[in-house]
C-alpha positions in Angstrom: 5.6 -6.0 9.7 3.8 -2.7 9.7 2.7 -0.7 6.6 2.8 3.0 6.8 0.8 5.0 4.2 1.2 8.8 3.9 -2.3 9.8 2.9 -1.1 13.4 2.2 1.4 12.2 -0.4 -0.8 9.5 -2.0 -2.0 10.4 -5.5 -4.1 7.2 -6.0 -1.9 5.7 -8.7 -3.0 2.3 -7.5 0.2 0.4 -8.2 0.1 -1.0 -4.7 -3.4 -2.2 -5.1 -2.3 -4.3 -8.1 0.7 -5.6 -6.2 -1.1 -6.5 -3.0 -4.9 -6.3 -3.2 -5.2 -8.0 0.2 -3.5 -5.0 1.8 -4.5 -2.0 -0.3 -7.6 -0.7 -2.1 -8.8 2.5 -3.6 -11.4 4.7 -1.9 -14.9 5.0 -3.4 -13.8 7.9 -5.6 -10.8 6.0 -6.9 -8.5 8.9 -5.8 -6.7 7.7 -2.8 -5.4 4.4 -1.5 -7.0 2.8 1.5 -4.9 0.6 3.8 -6.9 -2.6 4.5 -4.3 -4.2 6.8 -1.9 -2.1 8.8 -0.1 -5.3 10.0 -0.5 -7.9 7.3 0.5 -11.5 7.8 4.0 -12.5 7.1 2.9 -14.6 4.1 2.1 -11.3 2.3 5.6 -9.8 2.9 6.8 -10.3 -0.7 3.7 -8.6 -2.2 3.9 -5.7 0.3 7.6 -5.2 -0.3 6.8 -5.0 -4.0 4.0 -2.5 -3.4 6.3 -0.3 -1.4 9.0 -0.4 -4.1 6.7 0.5 -7.0 4.9 3.4 -5.4 5.8 6.2 -7.8 5.7 8.9 -5.1 7.1 7.0 -2.1 3.9 7.3 -0.1 4.4 3.8 1.4 6.9 2.6 4.0 7.4 -0.8 5.7 8.6 -1.3 9.3 9.8 -4.7 10.4 
C-alpha cells in the first residue's frame, strides 16, 4: 500500500496522527502533517485506512 498526502490541502488537523502515529506526524510548527512512511507495512493497514477516512479535508489517499 502507498499513502498519498496532498500537502497543499493539509490543514494540520492531526486526526491522522492520532489514528496512525507510526505513519503520520506534525511538523515542528504543528501546522502540517508529515508523512513518516510512504509505504507502511501491511500490518498498519487498518490504522492507515482509518486515518484516510477521518481526514476532515480529504488530503489523504491510499493506493493498493
